[in-house]
N, C-alpha and C positions, 0 to 999 in steps of 0.2 A: 799240358806242359808248364813248368813254372820254373823261374828264375831262381837260384839258391839265394838267400839273404847275403848281403855284402860281397857279391860274386862280380861285380862289375869292374874290369881293369881297362882304364882309358889311356891310349898311348896315341901322340900326335906328332906329325911333323908339317909345318905349315897348314895347308889347305887339306891335308889328309887326317883323318880320324878311325883308329882301329880301337873298337871296343870288344874286350874277351869277357866271357862270362861262363858260368856253367849252370847246368840245368838239373832238375829232379831226376831225369831218367838217366844219368851219366854212370858209365862202368855196370850196366845192367847186363851186359852179355859179353862173353870173352870171344875175342877175334881178333887178327893181327892184321897190319898193314900190308897190302901188295908189294911197295917199294921194297919193305924191309925183308919180306919173304922171297923177292928174286934177289936180293943180295944175299943171302944166306944159304940160296941154292934149295930151298923148300919149294920155289914153284918156278915153274919154266914156261915162258909163252914164245910161240914160235909161228911161223906159217903153217897152214892147214896141210900144206903139201909143198913137194920140191917147186911147182909152178906157182904155189899162192894164190889168192884171193884178196883182194883189196879189202873187201869190207867183213873178213871174218879172220880170227887168229886161232891157235890152237892153246889152251891154259891147262896145265898138267899140275896140280896139287899133290906133291908127295908127302904132304905132312898130315899130322893128325889133327889140324887146326883149321877152323873156318877162316878165309883170307879175304879181304876186303880192297877192291878196287873202284875208285872214285868215277863218276861220269866226268869226262874232260881228263882224265889221266893220260900222259903223253907217254907212248912207248919209243923207244929209239933203238934202231938195228934192223936187222934182216933186210928184207927187201926194198923197205920206204919205212919212214916214220909213221907212226898211226895214233888216233886218241879215241878212247873208249866213248860209246853212245850212250852208256847209261851205267849207272852204279850196280856193281856186282858182289855177290858173297859167293865166294867158291867153297863147296863142300869140301871136308877132310877128304883128302885119298881118292881125288876126283879128277874127271878129264870133262873139259867144257869147250866148246866153240862160242867165243865171245864176239859180239857184234862190235866193229870198229871203223873208222873212216880214216882215210890218208891225209896227212899235213905234210907229204913232200911230193909235189906232183912231178917233179923232173927226175926221179930215180925209181927204177924198178929192177936190182941188182943186190947181191947180198954183199952186205959190209960184215955180219954177224949171224952166227946162226939163229941165235936167240934175241930177246929183246930186254934192254933195260929201262929203267924209269928215269925221266926227264927230270930237272931241277924246277919244274914248274907245270900247272896244268894249264888248259886250255883257256883262254882269257874270259872274263866275266861277259865281256860283251857278246861274244859267239857262243858261250856255254848259253847265254839265255836264248839265242836264236836258235840254237841246236834244240832244245827243249820246247820251245815254241813248236818247232816241226814235229817233233814227237807226239807232242799234244795233240797236234792237226792230223796225225796219222800220215805226215808226207815223209816217210823215213827216204823215198828215192831222192828226194831234193837235197838232204842233208850234204851229200859228197861234192855238188855242184857249188854249195853255197860255202863249204869250208875251203874250197881252192879260191874262189872269189874273195873271200876274206883275208885270206893269207896274202894274195897279189895287193888287196886295198892297204893292209897292215904295211907291207912292203913298202908300198908307194908313199904313205902317209908319213912313216919314219924315215924315208929315203934310204933305207936298208936293203941291200941285194943279197941273193941268195941264188947260187947257180942252179940248185935244184928246186926253187922256189919251197923252201924248208922253214916250216913254222918255227921249228927248234932253233936254227941258226939265226933267223931274223929276230926270235926272242932274246937269245944271247945277247946279240949286238944290241940290243935296245936297252938293256939293262946293265951292260957292262960298265959304264960309268954312273951307277945310280946306287953305288954302295952307300952313301951317306944317308938314302932315302931308306934304302932297305934295312940297312944295321940298326936304325931308329927303332924298330919295333923287334920284341922280344915275346916268344912264346910265354904265357902264363900257364905254368903245369898244372894248375888248379883249374882250368878252364876246358871245356868241351866243345865250345862255342865262339865264332867272331860275326861281328858285324863291321863292314867297312863303309866309310863315308867319304866322299869327296864333297869338300863345302859342306853344305847342311843335308844332302841329300843321301839316301843309303844306295849304295852300289851295289852290294851283295849280303847275304848273311848265309853262314853256314855252319852246320851240325854235326857232331860226331857222338857216337854212343860212347866210346872210350877216350879217355884223357889223352893216354900216349899216342894213341894214332892222330888225334887233333892237333898234338904237338908235330907228330911227323908230316903232317900236310902244312902245316902255318907258313912256313917260309915260301912253299910252294906256291901258296894262295897270295902272300904279299908278292913275288915276284911278278905273278901273272896279273895282279891289280895294277902294278906299277908299269908293265907293257902296254896294257889298255890306257891307262891315265898319263902317260909320261908327258904328254903335250898340256895336260891341265895343271901339274904340279907348279905352284908359285912359291918358289922358297923365301921370298921376301913378306909373303902374307903372313899376317898374324895367326896363331891358332884359333879355331872355330870355338864359339861360346854356345853351347846350348845344352838342355837338360837330356844328356843320351840316355839315362837310365830310363826316364818316362817313355823317351822314343822309342828304344828297345822293346819295352813291354807294350806299347801299341803295335808294334810292328808283328810281334810273336803272337799276341792276341787276334790280329788280323789274318796272319796265315794259318793259325789254328781253325778258324771258321771257315776258309775255302773248301769247297766240295773237291775231293782229289779222285782222278779217275785212273784205275787200274790199267797197265800198259805192259807190253813185251819186256822181258829181261832173260838174262842165262843166270844159272845158278840155283842159290837157296833164296827163298824169299819173295816178297811182292814188291814191284816197283811201280810206285804211282806218280802221276805228274798232275799239275794243278795251274790255273792262269785265272788272274783277277786283276787287282792291284800289283799283284806279283806273279812271275812265271816262275815255276820251280818243282822240284821232285825230290821224292823220299822213297828210301828202301826199308821195308819192315819185313823182318824174319820171326816167326814165333809170338808177336805182339810186342818185340823190342824194336825200337826205331833206331836202326842203324846208320843212317845218313840222312840228313835233309839239308837241301841247297834253295834258296830263292834270291830273285833278281827283281829288281824295280821295272815295272812297265811303266815308261815316262809318260807316255800319251794318256793311260788310264788314270794314272796318278794327278795329272794334271786336271784331268775332266772332274775329278772326285774331291780335288783339293785335300788330300787326306795325307798327314806326315810330311808334306812336301814344301819347300820354297821354291816356286815354280819360276821367280826369275831365275835362280842360278840352274835350273834343269837347261836351260837352252845351250849351256856350255858343255854338258856332259855327252861325249861321243857324237 
């Protein structure tokens, strides 16, 4: 994988740096974004039965298109809000049982019959932890740790939710962060983004299609702010570093990591990996549909690669 020439778009707010870029595999496969498909009535997601199941949902794709949902996508409604465990590509005109986890422990009653999409995905901190558990084949531990994470986020942010709901907590955290969130605009020529706090990478995310990248861009920014709200230093000067060189080093490192195939639903193969970065990718017919990676702070410190270790101490 290579960056397209002159594809780097740097946007900054204080100690946050958002680097958007395009790659040579962009727009090689036609598929649409799950949140758009739900809004247009092309896809419905519901409980698997009237009684429901915490870790499974029923997805019906009524369209003739492939439909993509990202790992960490948050679904709102039905008997309780959920989050997708892995990235999924629904086949055209298909019915699929998809693996999820609950992000709202205190509710088990219908609000709506079907699910809608939230304004953010699961935060980078816990998406990384979830993928670590997937990589270690520790699927049964994910639900307990999701609930623990939601409670911790509520305590750290001093934000209450009657049903211990990640969606409600997240909305309250970003409610007064419009100045930060609106500082970042999607580059329509990009299909990937790297997010930095101070001088260290927080996450890097790539999509095959550019319009799907833009569909997820604000969701990713919102989630980044939910995680980093305590570390945003509004009076701090913008970070000076060679982001293009840093990004090329990161992409090269990720490309060399051995990937392990794991369980998914729908079309394609879902791979996880862990080294200096924990991440995952969804591949269908040799097309990279989605890739995400998060920094492993401890391993990065040990190897002293691409990282200013002094500033890592204050990250999460």
